[in-house]
Every structure is written in C-alpha cells, then in structure tokens.
N, C-alpha and C positions, 0 to 999 in steps of 0.2 A: 718255307712255302711263301709264295708271292701271289698277288692278284694283278689285274690289269691296271689298277690305280696305284700300285706300289706294294711295299711290305705289308704283311698282314697286321691287323691291330694287335697291340701289345697288352697283356694283362699285367699291369704294374703290381697289383696286389699279390699275385702269385710269385712274381719275380722277387718281391721283398720279404717273403715269408721267412727267409733265413735270418733276417736282422734280429727279431726278438729272440730266436734260438741262440744267436751269437752272444747277446748280452746275458741271457740266462746261463749259458755255458761259462762265460767269464766269471760271473758271480759265483757259480757253483765251484769253479776252480779255486777262487780266492778263499771261499769257506773251507773247502776240502784240504787245501795245502798250506793255508796260513792261519786262519782263525781257529779251526777245530784242533789242529795239533797244539797250538799255544794254550788253548783252554784245557785240553786233556792233560798236557804236561804240568800245568799249574795246579790242576785238581789233584794229580797224583803226588806232587811234591809238597803242596801247602794246604790242600783241602778245598772243599766247595766254596768257601767264602772268598778265597783268593781267586778262584776261577771266575766267580761272578764279578769280581773286581776287574779282571781282564776284559770280560764282555762289556762292562760299563765303560771302560777306557776306550775300547774300539767304537762304541756307540757315540761317545763324546767327540772322538776324532772325526767320524763321519758327519756329525752335526756341524762341527766347526767348518769343515770343508764346504758344506752346503751354505752356511751363513756367509763365508768369505766370498763364495762365487755369486751369490744372489745379487749384491750391488752391481757387479760387472754385467750381469745379464740385464738388469733393469736399465742401466745406463745405455747398453747397446740397443735396447728396444726404443728408448727415447731418441737416440741418435738416428735410428732408422726412420722413426716417425718424422723427425726434423728433415731428413733427406727427402722423404716423400713430399712433404709440404713445399720444399724448395723446388722440386721438379714440377709439381702442380702449379706453382706460381709462375714458372718460366714457360710452361707448356699447358696453359689452362684449357680444360675441356677435352684434351686428348686422352684416350684410354691408356692405362699403364699395366705392365706385367711386372710383378715383383718376384725376385728370386735371389739366389746367392751363387757366387762363383763355385763351380763344382769342386768338391774336396777341400774347400777353404774352411778355416776356423770360423765359428759362429760369432760374428761381430758386425757392427755397422759397416766396417771397411770391406767386408766380404759381400755386402749386399750389392745387387745390380737392379737397375730399373730400366725396362724397355718402354720407350714412348712409341706407341703405334700410330704413325701418321698415315696419310692416304697412300703414298707411294714408297714409304721407307719406314724403317724402324731405327730409332736412335738409342744408343747405349749410354746410360748415365751411371756414374759411381758416386761414392761418398765424397762430399765436398765439391762436386763439380758445379760450375756455373754455365757450362755448355757441354753438349754431348761429346763423349770420347771418340766415337766413330759412328758411322751410319751404314746400315745394311739395306739395300734395296729390297722391296717386296716383290718377289718373283714367283710364278707358279711352281709348286713343288719345293719351295725354299724352306718350308717348315717341316721338321721331322723330329722324331725321338731317336737318340743315339746312345749307345752304351757308354757309360762313364769311364770304364776301364779301371776302376778302383774298387776296393772292398769297404771303404769308409764312406760316411755320409748317409743321406737319407734314402737312397735308392740306387739302382744300377743303371738307370737311364737319365739322360739330361735332355732338355729341350733346346734344339739348335735352329737358328735362323741364319740362312746363308743365301748369298746371291751369286756365288761362284768366285767372287773376289774377296769379299768381306764375310765374316761369320761371327756369331756369338752363341755360346752355349751356357745355359743357366739351369738351375734347379728351382722350379717354381715353388715359392713359399713366402708367406708374409712374416718377416722377422719381427714385425711390431707386435705380433700376437704369440709368438712361440717363446717359451720360457727357457728351455734347455737345448734339446736336440732338434734341428730343423727337419722334422719328418714330413716330407712332402706327401700329401695325400693324393689319391686318384682325382679328387675334385679340384685340387690345385692345378694339376696338369690339364684337366678338362676346361677350367676357366681360362687358363692361359691360351690354350688352343683356340677357344672361342673368340677371345680378344684379338688374336692374330688373324681372325677371319677364316679359321679352319673348322671343319666338322670333327668334334672329338671322337665320334664313333669311327672315323676313318683311321685314327691312330691308336685308340684305346679300346679294350674290351669293356663295354659299359654294362 
C-alpha cells in the first residue's frame, strides 16, 4: 500500500517482534536438547549430587564466557567513543548520525558515522581522517529499506542515496550498547530528524 508521498510508514516494533521469540526459542532448544538430557542422564547414573555438579559446571562456563567477552565489549565502546570525538573534531558543529554496518559484527570497526552537511552527507568509518565518500542530499533520498537478512537488530536499515552514491546503516549508538545493537524506534526517529526528514512520514509513531 502506498500514498502520494511514497511508501506507507513502517511499524518497526511490529516488524521486530520475532527477534525475542528467536532468542527464547534458541535458549529453549539448548536447554531441551543439551542441558536437560545431560542432567537427567547424570542423575540416573550417579545421583542428584552429580546432576547438581553438571548444572554448576554449565553455570560456570556461561559465566566465564560472559567475563571473557566483557573486556572486548568495553574496549569496543571506548573505541567508538574515540571515533565520535575524532569526527566531531574534524567536523565541529555538524550533526551526526551514528550506526553500524548492516549485518556486521558488533565492534568499533563496524561503526559508521554520517556527518549531515547542508547539501551532502559524509560517510565516516573507524580510523578515518577524511570521509570515505559523500552522498548528495536530494529530495526523497532518505528511506527505510529491508536489510535482507535474519540477523542483527532489525529487518530495516536507513538508506541515504542520491542515485549515484548510497549508504545504508542501522542507527544505534555503539558507545552505549553493551551486547547486541538493538536499534530502537527512537534511534530511527532521531536519525531521520537529523537528516531533515519527518519521522512520521517513515515510521508508525
């Protein structure tokens, strides 16, 4: 269904409702097909004490994974903050749109910053001292597009295009997100506003 001004606004919240169900389903599958059989088998063979030992071992392994991943996440957040400061120093006063490359692993190197100038949008990445490329700001050049994948924080990405150059990002501030870059409705709304768009033309508010 379309209107005179283009595609109908998108309800990102409704589009992403399958994501929590996916994680819950994966967790349930692990418990049902790995953890529970191991505990039951140990209980039958060696008694409840041994079964509790298996549960304790699994809990310790999960905790260790968390502890090992935490420094990587914290380092990535600091690197993203440093990246933002670098762009702000080179482009002082201009509004920024923060996001990540669609379907990329969560790290500073997957972060993207759009610098919104009067007539163009500059695309900056990790470690850049100048923009990677520039997209002209044209009427109708900003839209939401399907990501085409099942991973990541949503099924839509924010695209800026002038017909010749384009960039697609998933708006989110990697300086604040600890684990999974779950873009919120407000992240898209803020990014659209920064790009001079009316969020209600693109999103169900």
